[in-house]
C-alpha positions as CSV (number, residue, x, y, z in Angstrom):
1,M,-0.2,-0.1,0.0
2,L,2.6,2.2,0.8
3,R,4.7,1.4,-2.2
4,S,1.6,2.3,-4.6
5,V,1.0,5.6,-2.6
6,S,4.8,6.2,-2.9
7,R,4.7,5.5,-6.6
8,V,1.7,7.6,-7.5
9,I,3.4,11.0,-5.6
10,R,6.7,10.1,-8.0
11,K,4.3,10.5,-10.8
12,F,2.4,14.1,-9.9
13,R,6.3,15.1,-8.9
14,A,7.3,14.0,-12.4
15,I,4.7,15.6,-14.3
16,N,5.1,18.9,-12.2
17,A,8.5,19.1,-12.9
18,R,8.0,18.6,-16.5
19,Y,5.5,21.8,-16.9
20,A,7.3,23.6,-13.8
21,T,8.4,26.6,-16.1
22,P,5.9,27.1,-19.3
23,R,6.5,26.8,-22.7
24,I,5.0,30.0,-24.4
25,T,5.2,33.4,-23.3
26,M,2.8,35.6,-22.0
27,S,2.1,39.2,-22.6
28,P,1.5,41.9,-20.1
29,L,-2.3,42.0,-21.3
30,V,-2.4,38.1,-21.1
31,R,-1.4,38.3,-17.6
32,A,-3.6,41.3,-16.6
33,S,-6.4,39.7,-18.1
34,L,-5.7,36.6,-16.0
35,L,-5.1,38.4,-12.8
36,I,-8.6,40.4,-13.3
37,L,-10.3,36.6,-13.8
38,R,-8.5,35.1,-11.1
39,I,-9.5,37.7,-8.9
40,Y,-13.2,38.3,-10.2
41,L,-13.4,34.5,-9.4
42,V,-12.3,34.6,-5.6
43,L,-15.2,37.2,-5.5
44,L,-17.8,35.1,-7.0
45,V,-16.6,32.1,-4.4
46,G,-16.4,35.1,-1.8
47,L,-20.2,35.5,-2.4
48,L,-21.0,32.6,-2.9
49,L,-20.1,31.8,0.6
50,Y,-21.3,34.9,2.1
51,K,-24.9,33.9,0.3
52,F,-24.6,30.0,2.0
53,A,-23.8,31.4,5.3
54,M,-26.7,34.0,5.8
55,L,-29.2,31.4,4.5
56,A,-27.4,28.8,6.8
57,G,-27.8,30.9,9.7
58,A,-31.6,32.3,8.9
């Protein structure tokens, strides 16, 4: 059991090492767009959690 778990972990680490550095370069506009999308996603998740907390508390 422990061997199979460690084997899976090694596979994940090998995949992560392969894709650690991006192969394409992003323009500053693309970076800014992705940052805005991340912020928007965090805000949406926060709003969802807030709404759930209000409904659960009511």
